[in-house]
N, C-alpha and C positions, 0 to 999 in steps of 0.2 A: 451328668453328660450320661445318657442313655447311647448306647452301642446296637449297630443295625448292621447287619448285611443283605446288603440289596442286588438282584440279578444284574449280571454284565457280561457280554461276552459267552465265554462258557464259564464261567466261575460266577465270584460275586465282588462288589465295590464296599469298603465301610465305609459307614456314616456314624459320627457323633452328635447325636441329637438332643435337644433340654428334655431335663428329666421331666417334664412334662407333656410329654409326646405320646399318644397315644398310638394302639398297635390294631389291627386287624388284618384276621390269617381267617381263609373261609376253612368251613369244618370245623377250625378250633377255637378261634376268642368265642364261639357260638355254634357248639354242636349241629352238627345236621339230624334232622329225624330221624330213628331206627331205619336203618335198610333189611331189609328180609335176609334172613340167614341163610348160607347155603344150599342147605340142608331142607329149605322148605321152599327152595326157588321151583323146581319142579311144579308141584301142587297150587303155588300163587299161577303160573302160567298155566295150567289145566283150568281152576278156577276162571281166569280170565279167557280165555279161548271157548271155552264148554258154556260161557255164559255172555257174549257179547253187549255190547250197549248200542241199538237201534239197530239192530240186521241180525240175517242168523247167521248159524254159527258156519265157516269155512268147511267143514263137512257137508253142509247141507245145502252151498254154494257151487258146487262141481262132482261132476262126475268122469266116469271114464271118458278120452278124449277133452274133458277139461285143456284150455293151456292156461296156463297160470304164472303171473310172470313178478316175481317178488322185487321189489325197488328200497334200496339198502344201501343208507350212508357210508359216504366216505371216511379217510382217517381224521378230518377236522374233529369229529369227538366221537364221546358215546364207549369207549374205552375196547381194550383189544384184548383182557385178561379171558382163561377158558369160560368162564361166566360170564361172558358179559352179554347183554342184552341183545344183541346181533346174533348170535353164535346159540344161543338156547329159544329165541323165537323161532329161528326159522326150523331149527329140531325141532319140537312143537309144533310145530305149521307144518312140517312135512310128513310125521305121523298122519297128522288128519287125513292132510290128503292122498296119500298111498291109503288110507282106510276105506277112502268113499272110491276108490277103483285111478285115481291120478296118475301115469306113466309118467317114468323120467323122463322121458325122452321129451316130455312135454313141460316140463318146469324149466326154466329161466331165470337169470339172476341178472340186477341191471342193476352199478353202482351208483348210484344218482349224485355226479360230480358234478352237474351242471357246471359251470363255467371254470370252477377249481378243475385242474391237472387230472387228465384220466388216469384212470389206474393201473397200475403195472401188476404183474403177477406176485412181487415180492407182498406189493399191500394187498392183493387176494388174498393172497395167504396169511397175513397178519388179521384179517378181518374177518375171515370164514374160520379160520381154522385151520390145520393140515387134512382131517376125516372130509369137512365138506368139499376144502377143496382139490383134493382129489377126485372128491365122485364127480365135481361139475367142471372143475375147469378145462382140464384134457377136452373135453369135447364139447369145448366151445360154450356153456350154459351160461359162464361167468363172464359179464360184457361188461364195459365201462361206458356209459351217455355220452355219446358227442352229436352237442349241437350242433355240429355244423356238420353232419352226413343229412343233407338234406332228402336224399333216399329215403332215409327212416324218420324223416320229421312230420308230422301232420299238423298245417294251417285250420285251427279253430275258430276263426274269426275272432269276434271283438266280446268282451265283457260287457255289461247294460251300461257302463262306465267311459268304454271307448279303449280299453286297455288289451292288446294281442296277446292271444292265447295259441300258444304252440306248443305241441308235446311228443313226447318219443311214441313214434309207431307201436314199438313193442307194445307199450304198456296200454297203447289204444285200442288196439290189435286181440288183446289179453280177455279171455273170458273172467277172472279172475284177478286184478292188478293189488297186491300187499304190499303196504304201506309197512315199512318197522324203519319207526323214530324213536327218537328222546329228545325230552321232554326237559332240557337242560336250559338255564338262562341266558338269551341271546339280545346282545345289544340292541341288534335290526329287529322288532319288533314283537319281544318278550321272551320268547321259546321257540327253540326248537323243535321240528318232529308234527306231528298233525299237516295242515292246509300247508304251513311252510315249507313242507320238504317236497310236497309234489310244484309247489309253486317256484321252486327255485331248482330243483335236483335235476329236472327233467324238460327242461325245455331250452330258450334258448334266448341272446342276449338282448332278441326285439323284445320279448318280455321284461325278463326281468328290468332292463333303461324303463318300462313303465313307472317302477318305484325303487331302485335303486339310484337314485339321481336325486341332485338339491331341491327340487321344487314339493319331495314327499321329506326326504329327510332332514331338511333344513323347519320345517312346519314346527309351530310351539308343541304339538303332539309328542312330535319325536323323541325330545328329551323334557325329564326323562325320560330310560328305558320304562316303558306299559304296554299292557297288553290290549290296545284297544287305541291307536296309532291308526292314519291314513295306511300307511304300511300295509301292519295286519290286516286290514278292512281289504286290501288290494289281495293278499296273497289267499284272502276264503275266497273273496270273487272268480279268481284263476284258477284254485281246486275247480271248484264247482262248476266251471264253467266248461272243466274238464270231464267231472262224473257225470253232466249234462247232456256232452254231447256222446261222451262214452254209451251213455244208457242205464248206466249201472253206478254205485260207488264207491269208492276204495274200499279195500276192508283192511284197517289199520293198526297196528298193533305198535303202541307206542310205551317206556317206562321213565317214569320219573327216577331222576338218577341222584346220587350225591357226589360229595366233593369226589369222592373214588372210584366214581362210574358204576357204583353199586346199587340194584334196585330197589326204590323206595316202594314203588308199586307199579302195576299192569297194568293196562287198558288195553282193550281189543275194541275193533265196532266201527261202526260210522264216525268219520271223524267230528262231523258238525256237530253232535249229539256230545261226542265222547270227551272232546277237547277240554270243553267249560269243568267235566270235571276232573280231569287230570290237573288241569291248572290250579284249584282248590290247593290237590294237595302238592304240586311244587311249590305253589307258592310260600308255602311254611320253611321251605330249602330255601327260595332263591330270594322273596321280599323279606330281606331279616330289619327289622326296628332296634336298633342297636344303640346311635350314636347319640347324646344326650346337649352337643353342641354342634354348632356349625365349624366346619373347620379351613380355615385361610391358605392353610397347606397340603398338598397331598403329595406322598414322597414316596417310589418306585422305581424298580428299574426292572430295562429290558434285556433278557437273554439275544444269543445270537436267532438262536432257532426256538420258535414257538409255534402254534394254532397253525399258521397258513404254509411255515417251514423255515429253512434254515434260509437265513437272510432278511426273516421281518423284523429282527432286532436292530437291522446295519441299515436296510434300505431307506432310504428316507421316505417315500410316498406310504409304504407299509409301516415306518413308525408312525407319521400323523394317524393311519385306523388306528390303529394299536392305544394312543393315546385319546383319541377321541372316542374310541368302546368304553376305557376309565371314566370320561366323564358322563359319558351315558349312565353308565351302571352307577355313580357316585355321586352325582348333579344334587341329591334331595339332601344330604349332607353340607355341600360345599358352599362356604359364603360367597356373597355377590365379586368380592375381593380375590377369590383364588385362586392360588399359583400349585402351578405341580412343578417339583423337581423330579427329575428322570434321570437314571445313569443308562446310557450305549454307548458301546465300541463305535457306533458311528464310522466306520474306517474305509468307506468307499465299495465296501460289498454290496451290490446289488442282487448277486446270485444271479444273472442274467437269461441262464437257462430255464429258470424258473419263472422268470418274470423280465422275457426278450426286451417287453414293448416300455418297459417303467422308467429308463435310460433317457429314450428319448423324452417320455415327459414330462420329464425332473429337467433335463434343457427345456423343453417348449416352457415348461413354465417362468424358465429366468427371464423371459424375452415377450415380444410381442404383447405386451401392455396386458398382462397374465398377474396382475395386481394379489387376486387372491383365488383359493385354491377353485371356489365354483365356475371363475371366468376357463377351467379348460374344459367345460363340460360340452360347449360347441363342437371341440374334436370329439365327442365321444363316438359317432359312426364310423368319424376317418379313421379311427384305432381299431374300432369294431371289423370293418369291413377287413383290413389290413392282410392280405393274403398269406405273406409270408409269418406275420405272426398266428393268425389262423393255422398254420400246416403245422407250427410250432406247438400248437394245444393239441392239435388233431394225432401229433405224431411223436413229437417229443418230450411229453409229458407237461408241460406248460400250461400257466394258467391261460385263459382266453384274455385276450387284449380288452376287450370290455371290462372285465371283474377292476381293471384297474381305475376305473373312473368311479364303480361303485367305491371301491377304497378311496378315492377325491372326495369324492360328495359326501362321508363319512370323516373323512380326516380334518375338516372344515370345523366341524364341533368343535374340537379342540379350541381355535381361535374365537369362537361365537362365547363361550362360556369360563375361560380364566383370564385372570389380569397380564398374564404371564406366564411363558412355558419355558424352563430350562434342561438343558440337560447338557448331562457333566460328564466326563470322561470321553468324549469325542474324539480318537482318533485324526480323523479329518472334520473339524467342525464346520467349513463352509458348506455342507453338503446338509447341516443342524440350521444354519444361519439361511440357507438360502430356503426354506421351508416357512423360516418365521420365527424362530425358534430363536430362545439367548443359551450362549453357550460359557461354563466355566468348567476348572477344570475339576473341585470338588462338589459335592454336595455340602461344603461347610460352606465355602466362598459364593453357592447359591444362594443358600439362606442368608447369609449376611446381606447382600446387593437385595433382594426380596424385600427383605425389611427396612432396609432403606424408601426403597422406593413403593412397593404395594400393599404390606400388608401388619408395618409397625414393627413393633420393639417384643411384643408378649406375642405372638399370632398363635392360635390353634392350628394344634401339627398333628396330622393324620400318617401316620406308618403304612405300609401296603407290602409286607417280604409276602414272597411268593406269590406275586399278582398275577402272574404270566404264567404259573405253574401247576396249578393244582384249577378243577371250574368255579367261575368267579359268582359272587352274588351278587344281588344289587341291592346297595345298603342304604336306608332308610332313618331316619331320627325315629328316638324311641317313646316319642308320641308322636304318633303318623298325623297330625293335622299339621303338623310343621314341615310336611313334605313337601309340599309343594301340588304335588300327583300322586295319585296311589296308582296303585299295580294295573286298575281297568279306566285311567285317563281323566279320573275324576279331580279337578281341584280344589286341594283343601287351600283352608286357611293359613299362610305364612308367619310366625312371629320376626 
């Protein structure tokens, strides 16, 4: 037997699995492409900013009196080290702005949290670093997007497809809006950064409800994750509608990042032309063709705190989203009978201050003919307009209530694509069973049950330690023709 330690609460839970169990750890099992050495980062940023793709340089786009808005991602992704992409890209772009005559008073930073919790001053300090924070925070020039501040949102009408487009008035009225993005693998539409950033970070729930819903997320083109799903197309259409109505494009500065959020490559310019080029580099790190067989069992663990915050690994609805995100990333290497075995403390901690609406959603899911998670979607507008939940989003650093419905739309994907899901080590296992999950005390007990009922006596097993602790990849077959779908939505011939 092989011994593994999987994330569990604030620590780990051990598992003894058969000797033929394979293991994959992002950035370790298959090394990432080389990152830019720290001493070469300034030159790399200067090269990118001085030669943007598809549009003029920042210095050519502004003059004295120009109003500039930086749109900067929140803490969910991107790293916070001193050499993080946020910190360095802003530093070098500011040099260009000042050299062109832009004054400090005409610069604004918006943290593009979308429906995520609005950032605190502590968050801002971590994102920007002490120097930038001290320069701009106290003058009110670092703010966090408020999608429910109707006075500072603009209705831009509909895309040609009929999707509503709303955006921050601060960005709409800027002479130069600058998107700072990260090209990292994302289960929702292939990559973060680019037009995904603007289509989700500076809009509102009504616009997001056009794509983060079952009608889009349960389509065949959504799983496995790829760069050409309907969701991805909607991101592009919404952001291009923003550009059309603004009368000019966003200036983007995106970095392809590795497992430790270090810069592999930097791309600047017009998103429509820049994104495909950045994706080609990012594909080498993100879509990893490694597996020599399809796996019947995926084994991993959830910490209590990751990605969206403390309680993600114990809140039953957020647990479902996390499980489904792994299915989206690993579907290419999963057999048709695949089972997931995952450790979770699952102790009833919902973190009501961060997700004040999810306990009510969970209780509703247990009643009123809610047989599967998509049945909850009819309540999206009811929760999305709940004034008390909205107040907590605006003023108490909670998620917006509609965000939970994008989580539930994603959460059903795990059920759609597995034979069973076992949660092991649950302290309050009824919460897991209330989501349709099976429960056992240990990994070993869950595996024995899965062998009897689903996968037979000699299943192919893939262990995924650190799966929620490091930046994930989208795992594929060593023979790409067996993937089922490539990185750009093209179907391949599976054996």
